[in-house]
N, C-alpha and C positions, 0 to 999 in steps of 0.2 A: 146475278148469274153472269157467265162469260162465254162467248162463242167467238169463232174466227170468221172474219168477213174481209172482203176486198174494198179498199177505199183509196181513191186517187192513185190506183195502180199498186198499192202496197198491201201486204198481208197484215191485218190488224186484229187485235183482240178487242171485242166489244164488252165493256164493263158497264152494267146498268143497275139501277134500282127503280123504284116507282117514280122518282123525281127526275133523274138525270140519265144521260147516255154519253159515254166516253168511248173513243176509239184510240187504242194504243198500238203503235207500230211493233210488229214482230220481224219484218223483213229488213228494216233499216232502223237507225236511231240509236238511242231511244227518243221517242216523241209521243206526245198526246196530240193527235191531229185534229180531233173534234171534241167539242164540249157543247152540249145543248140540253135544254129542258126536253123532257119527253114530248114529242110532237112539235118541237120548235126548230129554229135554225142553228147552224153551227156558228158560234161566236168567233172562232179562231180564223186567222188568216190562212188562206190556201195558196201556197207559193211553190208549185211544182218546178218552176224554172228559175227561181231566184238563187243565185250562187255567189260565193266569194272565194278568192284564191287563198289557199294555204301554201306559202312558198315551200317547195320541196316535197309536198305531199299530195298536191292536186286540188280539185275543187271541193268546197264545203257546200252541201245542199241544205238550205234552211228548211224547206218543206212546209213551214208554218207550224202553228200550234205552240206547244210548250216543250222546252229543252233545258238541259243542264250544261252550263259551261263552268269554267273556273277562272277567276280573275287572278292577276291583272290581264287586261286584254292585250294580246299580241298575236297578229295573224299567224306567226310561225308555230305557236303552241295552242292558241285558243281555237282556231278554225280547223281542228283535226277532223278529216272526213270520217263520217260515221254511217257509211252505206252498207255495213255488214249486218247480218241478222243478230238479234238479241235473244237471250234466253228469257222466257216468261214462265213463271211458276204460279199457279193459282193459290190464293190464300183466302182465309175467312174474310168475306166482304171486300176482297181486293186481289192484288197480285204483286209479285216481286219480279222486277225486270233487271237483267244484268247485261252490260255491254262488255265487249272484248277489251282487254287492256290496251290503252293508247301506247303505241310503240315509242313515240317521241317523249312522252311525259312519264310513262310507267304508272299512270293513274287509271283506275277502273271505276266506272260509274255504275251505281245500281240504285234503283228507286223502289220504295214501297208505296203503293197507291191503294187507298182504302175509301170506300163509300160507307160511312158509318150510319147504318139504318136506312130508312127510306126518306131522308131529308135531302135538300139541295146543298150538299156539302161534300167536298173532296179533301182528303188529307194526304199530302205527299211528303214523304221523308226522302230527301236526296242524300246519297252517300258518295263519298270519294275515298277509295282505298288505295294506298301507296303499295304497289306491287314491285317497286324497284329496290335498289340497294342503298340509296341515299335519301335523306329527308327532302321533302318538297314543300316549299312555302307558297301558299295560294289561298283562295277563298271560294267556296261553293257559290254559284251565281245562277239563280233560277230565273228564266226569261219566258214570258208568255206573250205570243204575238196574236193580235186581234185584227179583224177587218177594220178598215178605216170608215169614217163617217160618224163616229160616236164622240164621246167626251170623256177624257181622263180626268180623274179627281185626285189631286195630290195634297193630302192634309199637311198643314203646317203646325209648328209648335205654337200653342196658344198661351203659354205661361207668361205672366206679367213680371218682367224682370226690371221694371223701373227704367233707369237710365242706361242699363246694360243691354247688349244685343241678346236676342233669344232664338235666332235661327240663321242658317247659312244655305246658300244655293251654289251649285257647281255647274259651270258651263263648259261645253266642248268647243273646240276651235271653229267648227262649222255652224255654231248656234248663235244667231243674232238675238240679243235680248228683246229688241223691239219686233214684235210679230203680232199681226192682227188676230191670229188664232189662239193667242194665249192671254188669259186674264190673270194678272199677278195679284191675287187677293192676300189679305192679311191672315186669314184662316185657311184658305184653300187656293191652290193654283188650279185653274181650269184650262185644259188643253183640248182644243177642238182638233180632231184627227182629220185635218184637211190641209196637209202641208204639201207644198210643191218642191221643197228642198229639205234635206235632213235637219233634224232638231233634236237635241238631247239635253236633259237637265237631271241633276242628281242632288241628293241632300241627306243628312242624317235624319232619320224618321222615328222619333220616340213614340209616335202614335201607332206605328207598327202595321199600318194598312195602306193599300192603294185600291182605287176603284176605276171601273170603266163602264160607262153607260152606252148601250147600243140597241136601238130599235125596241125600247121598252123593257130591256133586261139590264139589271145592274149586277156586274161581276165585282166581287171584293176578294182580294188576296191579303192574307196576314202573315207576317213573319216577325219574330221577336227582334227587338233592338237591344243591344248590350252596350249601355252608356260608357262603361269603363274599358271597352275593347277598341281596337284599332280596325278601321275599314279602309279599303282602297278608294281611289278616286276622291281624294281630299275628304275622307270620312263619310262617304255616301253609303248608306244601307238600303236606300231606295233610288231607283232611276227610271226615267221614262224616255224612250226613243221613238221618234215618228218620222216617216217619210211618206211618199205618195202611194205606197203599196200596203203598208201595215203600221201598226203602233204596238210598242212593247211596254209592258209593265214588268219591272225587274227588281228582284230583291237579292241582296248579298249578305252572306255570313261574314263574321269577323275574319281578319287575317289569321291564319294558323299555319303551323309547321307540322306536316304529317310525317311521322317517322315511318321507316320501312315496316310494312305489315299492319300499320295502324289505319284507322278510318275516322274521317270527320263527317258531320251530318248537318243538314239544313232543312228545317221543317217549314212548310207552307200549308195554310188552310184556306181553301176557297169556299165562297158562298155565292149562290145565285138567287136573285130576287126578281120576280116577274111582275109585269103590269106596272112598271115604274115610269112616271112621267119624266120627260127630259128636264134636267135642271139647267136654269139659265144664268143663275148668279149664286153668290155665296149664301144668301138667305135660303134659297131653295135647296142647296146642297146641305145646309145645316138641318133643314127639315127632314131630309133623308137620313142623315146621321142620327138624329133623334129617333126617327121612326124605326130604324133597323138596329139601333144600339151599337153603332160603330165607334163611338167615343172619339 
């Protein structure tokens, strides 16, 4: 069911089932500001005052939670302010939310959010439609911001390729590879969200999932990896950014050219697991992977 509530000063639609409670902005955004188990805490970062500048357009308010951007990242086009109301239409077990057309890019964002049944799962289809007169080359980029203090789990390729390499990692200029909060494992990279300065890593992710453990809850997001397609950021389909205020799990769709009037889409599936003990090393992460069938 869905009803309208106020949250962090914003008008939101509450989408619930017996397992989960979501708050989706109507007055700004689109954003999913809150995700929690029924009776539990909000896992998402709450950032009412965190802003970045979009040159020529004004401040971009992060707000926290889940958002849709389009890669490649460039402040002039990526940080387009989204402080206007969005249209929300109820659907069976979910809703459809539509943003105004971005004046600078001529792209329009709309999401389909579903709670399939009464399980701890969310299905989000992110769409970008080109409302302009010329083709736009970009990639849908789904970003989820969490509270700090937990542990991000970034699965690595486990294929045995003999004497040939089997994985790659991408670093941003502000990211020091040596960091006491990061464990560079062979099967999993574990990132403790306790950073004093910005840190970001990306990589091609054939396993198709990312996870974040916080206070006994394990959040898992899945997005398909297309091995034959091209991705931005040196081929990254998954990325993780962290600073002292939030941590982000990010998935990207392949690079695509959207013709005028056409739409491209990017599907994420979220799962929440409760009463999960904190993993401390790769062996304990592997036990969780086996337990929850993450592969």
